Wavefront OBJ file of the C-alpha trace (Angstrom):
o trace
v 175.411 95.230 83.823
v 173.086 92.382 84.386
v 170.331 91.489 82.846
v 167.272 93.910 82.865
v 164.331 93.920 85.836
v 161.288 93.914 84.824
v 158.619 94.425 88.146
v 155.306 93.795 88.151
v 152.305 95.380 90.540
v 151.548 93.199 92.120
v 154.938 92.294 93.498
v 154.834 88.799 93.195
v 155.805 87.916 89.657
v 152.780 88.016 87.433
v 149.823 90.245 87.075
v 147.089 88.143 89.459
v 143.863 86.920 87.606
v 141.151 88.971 88.016
v 137.640 89.109 86.613
v 134.099 90.917 85.632
v 131.153 89.914 87.982
v 128.068 91.699 86.726
v 124.778 91.920 89.064
v 121.314 93.455 88.915
v 121.870 95.702 92.363
v 119.637 98.147 91.943
v 116.237 99.470 90.314
v 115.692 99.870 86.704
v 116.462 102.587 84.293
v 119.785 101.441 85.832
v 120.116 98.048 87.427
v 123.549 96.371 86.479
v 126.407 97.163 88.076
v 130.337 95.575 87.966
v 132.666 95.140 89.797
v 136.008 93.160 90.227
v 137.084 90.311 91.903
v 140.053 88.406 92.380
v 140.081 84.788 91.479
v 140.462 82.892 94.868
v 139.109 86.200 97.332
v 135.940 86.292 98.111
v 135.835 90.345 98.543
v 135.415 92.596 96.147
v 138.513 95.161 95.008
v 136.727 97.981 92.457
v 133.163 98.575 91.873
v 131.581 100.187 89.276
v 130.258 103.699 90.617
v 127.233 104.059 88.437
v 124.127 101.603 87.158
v 124.070 100.351 83.390
v 121.074 99.898 81.425
v 122.379 96.519 80.426
v 124.158 93.914 81.659
v 125.929 93.238 78.665
v 126.929 97.571 79.212
v 128.171 97.189 82.229
v 129.951 93.838 81.148
v 132.007 96.003 79.026
v 132.833 99.053 80.910
v 134.347 96.328 83.842
v 136.456 94.921 81.191
v 137.870 97.656 80.332
v 138.195 98.804 84.189
v 140.298 95.235 84.329
v 142.426 97.282 81.049
v 142.565 101.110 82.885
v 143.270 99.140 86.308
v 146.588 96.927 84.300
v 144.699 94.623 85.085
v 144.027 92.012 81.440
v 146.060 93.285 77.913
v 143.868 95.754 76.467
v 142.954 94.624 72.720
v 146.271 94.613 69.633
v 145.399 96.966 67.638
v 144.552 96.674 63.837
v 146.853 95.043 60.878
v 149.188 94.498 63.078
l 1 2 3 4 5 6 7 8 9 10 11 12 13 14 15 16 17 18 19 20 21 22 23 24 25 26 27 28 29 30 31 32 33 34 35 36 37 38 39 40 41 42 43 44 45 46 47 48 49 50 51 52 53 54 55 56 57 58 59 60 61 62 63 64 65 66 67 68 69 70 71 72 73 74 75 76 77 78 79 80
């Protein structure tokens, strides 16, 4: 038997570098939106379907989306 092979979702050997961008894109009371972009590409990959009251709320939700999409690991459990 050979070595176990790891398959990455992008097929390129590693996850793409992605980041969250926060925009004030709507009218109050919920004007803040998050978008996920891939480094080096101008288009949006994913975006929020609803607005958020603050940039901080949009940021936290966007970061959680990166984890759900498998583009970033979640926080380590406490005590390990």
